[in-house]
RODO-2510 file (C-alpha; in nm, 4 decimals, decimal comma):
residues 316
     n   res          X          Y          Z
     1     x    -7,5057     1,1717    -0,8825
     2     x    -7,3197     1,4946    -0,9603
     3     x    -7,5163     1,5231    -1,2834
     4     x    -7,8267     1,5987    -1,0774
     5     x    -7,6793     1,9255    -0,9606
     6     x    -7,6384     2,2222    -1,1879
     7     x    -7,5414     2,5401    -1,0077
     8     x    -7,5372     2,8555    -1,2164
     9     x    -7,3646     3,1787    -1,1272
    10     x    -7,5465     3,4553    -0,9459
    11     x    -7,7893     3,6273    -0,9513
    12     x    -8,0356     3,3515    -0,8654
    13     x    -8,3357     3,5816    -0,8214
    14     x    -8,4648     3,6837    -1,1624
    15     x    -8,7238     3,9394    -1,2609
    16     x    -9,0175     3,8366    -1,4787
    17     x    -8,9486     4,1150    -1,7290
    18     x    -8,7647     4,0241    -2,0468
    19     x    -8,6092     4,2464    -2,3105
    20     x    -8,8900     4,1714    -2,5533
    21     x    -9,1564     4,2546    -2,2942
    22     x    -8,9927     4,5868    -2,2058
    23     x    -8,9592     4,6739    -2,5741
    24     x    -9,3241     4,5836    -2,6264
    25     x    -9,4198     4,8243    -2,3474
    26     x    -9,2166     5,0979    -2,5184
    27     x    -9,3887     5,0279    -2,8509
    28     x    -9,7295     5,0512    -2,6836
    29     x    -9,6252     5,3754    -2,5131
    30     x    -9,5216     5,5214    -2,8497
    31     x    -9,8544     5,4385    -3,0134
    32     x   -10,0354     5,7591    -2,9032
    33     x    -9,7651     5,9801    -3,0559
    34     x    -9,7452     5,7575    -3,3655
    35     x   -10,1202     5,7523    -3,4239
    36     x   -10,1474     6,1254    -3,3708
    37     x    -9,8595     6,1788    -3,6128
    38     x   -10,0460     5,9771    -3,8769
    39     x   -10,3663     6,1724    -3,8039
    40     x   -10,1796     6,5043    -3,8117
    41     x    -9,9721     6,4479    -4,1262
    42     x   -10,1636     6,1806    -4,3165
    43     x   -10,0744     5,8460    -4,4704
    44     x    -9,7254     5,9737    -4,5629
    45     x    -9,6327     5,9559    -4,1943
    46     x    -9,7303     5,5881    -4,1864
    47     x    -9,5104     5,5215    -4,4891
    48     x    -9,2102     5,6805    -4,3161
    49     x    -9,2738     5,4671    -4,0058
    50     x    -9,2996     5,1507    -4,2156
    51     x    -8,9817     5,2430    -4,4055
    52     x    -8,7679     5,2938    -4,0948
    53     x    -8,8969     4,9888    -3,9078
    54     x    -8,8565     4,7656    -4,2152
    55     x    -8,5067     4,8987    -4,2752
    56     x    -8,4052     4,8332    -3,9143
    57     x    -8,5413     4,4773    -3,9177
    58     x    -8,3864     4,3883    -4,2537
    59     x    -8,0511     4,5422    -4,1562
    60     x    -8,0356     4,3421    -3,8334
    61     x    -8,1315     4,0172    -4,0078
    62     x    -7,8732     4,0643    -4,2827
    63     x    -7,5967     4,1690    -4,0430
    64     x    -7,6527     3,8653    -3,8198
    65     x    -7,6544     3,6390    -4,1252
    66     x    -7,3279     3,7837    -4,2568
    67     x    -7,1406     3,7570    -3,9253
    68     x    -7,3065     3,4244    -3,8376
    69     x    -7,4708     3,5473    -3,5206
    70     x    -7,7991     3,4327    -3,3712
    71     x    -8,0959     3,6310    -3,4989
    72     x    -8,2116     3,8854    -3,2408
    73     x    -8,5089     4,0576    -3,4021
    74     x    -8,7468     3,8772    -3,1661
    75     x    -8,6319     4,1066    -2,8824
    76     x    -8,8181     4,3917    -3,0620
    77     x    -8,5334     4,6385    -3,0060
    78     x    -8,4994     4,6957    -3,3817
    79     x    -8,8707     4,7798    -3,4011
    80     x    -8,8320     5,0334    -3,1189
    81     x    -8,5304     5,1882    -3,2917
    82     x    -8,7159     5,2167    -3,6221
    83     x    -9,0265     5,3639    -3,4598
    84     x    -8,8290     5,6185    -3,2557
    85     x    -8,6308     5,7190    -3,5619
    86     x    -8,9478     5,7714    -3,7654
    87     x    -9,1019     5,9869    -3,4943
    88     x    -8,7929     6,2089    -3,5106
    89     x    -8,8150     6,2622    -3,8862
    90     x    -9,0110     6,5156    -4,0914
    91     x    -9,2980     6,3625    -4,2858
    92     x    -9,1598     6,5088    -4,6096
    93     x    -8,8335     6,3109    -4,5904
    94     x    -8,7869     6,0833    -4,8939
    95     x    -8,8522     5,7220    -4,7985
    96     x    -8,5132     5,6038    -4,9243
    97     x    -8,3403     5,8491    -4,6918
    98     x    -8,5512     5,7245    -4,4007
    99     x    -8,4487     5,3685    -4,4901
   100     x    -8,0809     5,4688    -4,4956
   101     x    -8,1265     5,6162    -4,1492
   102     x    -8,2682     5,2879    -4,0207
   103     x    -7,9779     5,0912    -4,1669
   104     x    -7,7253     5,3334    -4,0150
   105     x    -7,8897     5,3060    -3,6717
   106     x    -7,8743     4,9268    -3,6665
   107     x    -7,5453     4,8559    -3,8423
   108     x    -7,3179     5,1432    -3,7418
   109     x    -7,4548     5,2452    -3,4027
   110     x    -7,5820     4,9138    -3,2668
   111     x    -7,4412     4,5999    -3,4311
   112     x    -7,0830     4,7089    -3,4973
   113     x    -7,0432     4,7845    -3,1274
   114     x    -7,1622     4,4414    -3,0201
   115     x    -7,5388     4,4597    -3,0470
   116     x    -7,8032     4,5427    -2,7903
   117     x    -7,6459     4,6483    -2,4630
   118     x    -7,3119     4,7500    -2,6149
   119     x    -7,3958     5,0644    -2,8134
   120     x    -7,2576     5,3859    -2,6652
   121     x    -7,5321     5,6145    -2,7956
   122     x    -7,9016     5,5867    -2,8689
   123     x    -7,9248     5,4300    -3,2193
   124     x    -8,2297     5,6311    -3,3259
   125     x    -8,0697     5,9600    -3,2252
   126     x    -7,7399     5,8616    -3,3815
   127     x    -7,9202     5,7962    -3,7090
   128     x    -8,1129     6,1225    -3,6857
   129     x    -7,7930     6,3216    -3,6403
   130     x    -7,6365     6,1324    -3,9333
   131     x    -7,9334     6,2237    -4,1522
   132     x    -7,9125     6,5867    -4,0380
   133     x    -7,5539     6,5987    -4,1600
   134     x    -7,6038     6,3965    -4,4779
   135     x    -7,9398     6,5370    -4,5894
   136     x    -7,9655     6,8702    -4,4094
   137     x    -8,2125     7,0310    -4,6512
   138     x    -8,4583     6,7410    -4,6411
   139     x    -8,4273     6,6986    -4,2630
   140     x    -8,5187     7,0626    -4,2005
   141     x    -8,8092     7,0770    -4,4454
   142     x    -9,1296     7,0832    -4,2402
   143     x    -9,3554     7,2386    -4,5034
   144     x    -9,6627     7,0249    -4,5717
   145     x   -10,0074     7,0786    -4,7187
   146     x   -10,1370     7,1414    -4,3660
   147     x    -9,8502     7,3431    -4,2169
   148     x    -9,6650     7,5855    -4,4402
   149     x    -9,4996     7,8141    -4,1862
   150     x    -9,1986     7,7707    -3,9642
   151     x    -9,2034     7,5281    -3,6718
   152     x    -9,2966     7,6833    -3,3342
   153     x    -8,9365     7,6823    -3,2095
   154     x    -8,8133     7,8498    -3,5273
   155     x    -9,0959     8,1043    -3,5037
   156     x    -9,0047     8,1900    -3,1437
   157     x    -8,6413     8,2250    -3,2409
   158     x    -8,7513     8,4838    -3,4993
   159     x    -8,9479     8,6739    -3,2363
   160     x    -9,2895     8,5555    -3,3539
   161     x    -9,5775     8,4621    -3,1231
   162     x    -9,6902     8,0984    -3,1012
   163     x   -10,0062     7,9283    -2,9797
   164     x    -9,9098     7,7155    -2,6801
   165     x   -10,2450     7,5330    -2,6805
   166     x   -10,1874     7,4207    -3,0385
   167     x    -9,8411     7,3012    -2,9360
   168     x    -9,9826     7,1102    -2,6400
   169     x   -10,2428     6,9355    -2,8543
   170     x   -10,0211     6,8972    -3,1595
   171     x   -10,1756     7,1199    -3,4246
   172     x    -9,8340     7,2383    -3,5416
   173     x    -9,5583     7,1475    -3,7820
   174     x    -9,2550     6,9455    -3,6796
   175     x    -9,1359     6,5877    -3,6898
   176     x    -9,3926     6,3083    -3,6988
   177     x    -9,3918     6,2266    -3,3282
   178     x    -9,2870     6,5438    -3,1502
   179     x    -9,5862     6,7729    -3,2093
   180     x    -9,8370     6,6514    -2,9483
   181     x    -9,7115     6,6874    -2,5919
   182     x   -10,0326     6,5272    -2,4655
   183     x    -9,9815     6,2107    -2,6742
   184     x    -9,6211     6,1839    -2,5550
   185     x    -9,7227     6,2274    -2,1901
   186     x    -9,9885     5,9565    -2,2220
   187     x    -9,7202     5,7154    -2,3368
   188     x    -9,4810     5,8320    -2,0651
   189     x    -9,7416     5,7721    -1,7940
   190     x    -9,7967     5,4210    -1,9283
   191     x    -9,4238     5,3432    -1,9082
   192     x    -9,4035     5,4785    -1,5534
   193     x    -9,7035     5,2685    -1,4436
   194     x    -9,5504     4,9586    -1,6051
   195     x    -9,2214     5,0232    -1,4261
   196     x    -9,0253     5,0626    -1,7486
   197     x    -8,8858     5,4023    -1,6469
   198     x    -8,8848     5,6221    -1,3401
   199     x    -8,8818     5,9986    -1,3138
   200     x    -8,5188     6,0595    -1,2178
   201     x    -8,3891     6,1294    -1,5687
   202     x    -8,6992     6,2981    -1,7209
   203     x    -8,7618     6,5145    -1,4138
   204     x    -8,3998     6,6282    -1,3764
   205     x    -8,3847     6,6879    -1,7533
   206     x    -8,6981     6,9042    -1,7640
   207     x    -8,6304     7,0936    -1,4389
   208     x    -8,2708     7,1782    -1,5317
   209     x    -8,3854     7,2887    -1,8768
   210     x    -8,6520     7,5170    -1,7285
   211     x    -8,4008     7,6693    -1,4849
   212     x    -8,1543     7,7300    -1,7677
   213     x    -8,4180     7,8967    -1,9868
   214     x    -8,5376     8,1165    -1,6991
   215     x    -8,1814     8,2334    -1,6358
   216     x    -8,0521     8,2615    -1,9922
   217     x    -8,3510     8,2403    -2,2261
   218     x    -8,4085     8,6147    -2,2246
   219     x    -8,7728     8,5949    -2,1122
   220     x    -8,7361     8,5368    -1,7400
   221     x    -9,0349     8,3672    -1,5772
   222     x    -9,2598     8,4075    -1,8795
   223     x    -9,4986     8,1127    -1,8488
   224     x    -9,5995     8,1102    -2,2143
   225     x    -9,2379     8,1068    -2,3274
   226     x    -9,1416     7,8223    -2,0916
   227     x    -9,4499     7,6176    -2,1877
   228     x    -9,3785     7,6667    -2,5566
   229     x    -9,0164     7,5616    -2,5084
   230     x    -9,1252     7,2470    -2,3248
   231     x    -9,3922     7,1514    -2,5785
   232     x    -9,1922     7,2524    -2,8852
   233     x    -8,9381     7,0369    -3,0610
   234     x    -8,8395     6,6940    -2,9364
   235     x    -8,7807     6,7738    -2,5697
   236     x    -9,0708     6,5695    -2,4291
   237     x    -9,0064     6,2800    -2,6664
   238     x    -8,6368     6,2882    -2,5855
   239     x    -8,6774     6,3232    -2,2095
   240     x    -8,9130     6,0272    -2,1666
   241     x    -8,8242     5,7920    -2,4513
   242     x    -8,4594     5,8445    -2,5477
   243     x    -8,2728     5,9875    -2,2510
   244     x    -8,4144     5,6970    -2,0454
   245     x    -8,2634     5,4318    -2,2735
   246     x    -8,1295     5,1588    -2,0436
   247     x    -7,8111     5,1015    -2,2423
   248     x    -7,6944     5,4590    -2,2856
   249     x    -7,7980     5,6124    -1,9518
   250     x    -7,6395     5,5654    -1,6071
   251     x    -7,7525     5,2848    -1,3774
   252     x    -7,6763     5,4656    -1,0509
   253     x    -7,9537     5,6852    -0,9027
   254     x    -7,7266     5,9875    -0,8546
   255     x    -7,5786     5,9306    -1,1969
   256     x    -7,9231     5,9382    -1,3554
   257     x    -7,9958     6,2744    -1,1987
   258     x    -7,6599     6,4154    -1,3126
   259     x    -7,7204     6,2731    -1,6601
   260     x    -8,0617     6,4407    -1,6772
   261     x    -7,9124     6,7719    -1,5663
   262     x    -7,6461     6,7468    -1,8393
   263     x    -7,9171     6,6831    -2,0997
   264     x    -8,1220     6,9799    -1,9769
   265     x    -7,8328     7,2244    -1,9679
   266     x    -7,7020     7,1196    -2,3092
   267     x    -8,0492     7,1435    -2,4634
   268     x    -8,0923     7,4930    -2,3213
   269     x    -7,7446     7,5888    -2,4379
   270     x    -7,8076     7,4715    -2,7944
   271     x    -8,1514     7,6308    -2,8153
   272     x    -8,0418     7,9636    -2,6701
   273     x    -7,6982     8,0140    -2,8216
   274     x    -7,6797     7,7598    -3,1030
   275     x    -7,7454     7,8109    -3,4705
   276     x    -8,0445     7,5752    -3,4662
   277     x    -8,3706     7,6231    -3,2768
   278     x    -8,3641     7,2570    -3,1629
   279     x    -8,0894     7,0735    -2,9751
   280     x    -8,2368     6,7690    -2,8012
   281     x    -8,0707     6,5051    -3,0187
   282     x    -7,7190     6,6431    -2,9853
   283     x    -7,7693     6,7132    -2,6139
   284     x    -7,8651     6,3522    -2,5385
   285     x    -7,5879     6,2069    -2,7551
   286     x    -7,3214     6,4236    -2,5915
   287     x    -7,4567     6,3247    -2,2509
   288     x    -7,4410     5,9580    -2,3585
   289     x    -7,0666     6,0037    -2,4055
   290     x    -7,0373     6,1235    -2,0460
   291     x    -7,2120     5,8187    -1,8987
   292     x    -6,8955     5,6124    -1,8222
   293     x    -6,7447     5,9034    -1,6295
   294     x    -7,0732     5,9772    -1,4503
   295     x    -7,1064     5,6144    -1,3407
   296     x    -6,7451     5,6024    -1,2246
   297     x    -6,8003     5,9076    -1,0052
   298     x    -7,1372     5,7999    -0,8644
   299     x    -7,0956     5,4252    -0,8119
   300     x    -7,1741     5,3434    -0,4462
   301     x    -6,8913     5,2408    -0,2178
   302     x    -6,8812     4,8653    -0,1561
   303     x    -7,0270     4,7567     0,1776
   304     x    -6,7593     4,7458     0,4456
   305     x    -6,4975     4,9264     0,2389
   306     x    -6,2961     5,1873     0,4286
   307     x    -6,0236     5,4248     0,3263
   308     x    -5,6743     5,3061     0,3941
   309     x    -5,5410     5,4498     0,7144
   310     x    -5,2647     5,7031     0,6755
   311     x    -4,9218     5,5898     0,7802
   312     x    -4,8042     5,7434     1,0993
   313     x    -4,5106     5,9727     1,0915
   314     x    -4,1768     5,8096     1,1427
   315     x    -4,2486     5,5210     0,9039
   316     x    -4,4853     5,3376     1,1337
***
């Protein structure tokens, strides 16, 4: 009779969403930026995307085979990592370097720390920063047949004027997926409507960044400057698609806001006072490292818990 009863541990109420479904939503949300990147930079952009995604999938399959773990590529997380990495790379990057980046993201940032849910930083951003260190010249080469000048952020840093409308639409140089703010926002709206993300992290990220740039950017409340800073570089892509990563961002509501503020301030700090015109990748990764402390400080008090009463004087 006891065999008829099988009681599992809590929770007993389960959501219909699965990891693979959430990852599929993210892939769909990234399609506008991906398709525009291919349109903007040509078939070479598609080859970079294929290289990174293939590298991520192959690396995860081989790693799981070597360590005798169950294959996990059906959760689509490796595809998301490869696609995000590609969108953060210049179209001119040699394909073998893009493939190395995919392997680094999966093996060194994800799998060696226990797999999905255990990594301490976003794998795509970790791989991008690795490639920036290992292949600095190739990672900062944005010269193509279509765009031969400096990226908008680099141009602004040199005191040159930029066309904010071109930056909004995406008619500029840069990485494959960062150029069109409109395409990124279309994907972000889709994720919000599907309930994949909410606005706590992106909103606190963007607002804190704007406040920092107004105070320390040297242009005050210059609308064109602020708009260009928001549309330029990987800020929009990072705020909506990488800072919101479930694994490497806080789970507490207050913690998410603090995390977003850290990302915004660090991005502004790097862009204003750093040697590079960008700063989103390093800002998010450094904020990822602060997540355990942020969660510890913002975790809600357990229901019914009270502070221990102070002992009365006299030893009572």
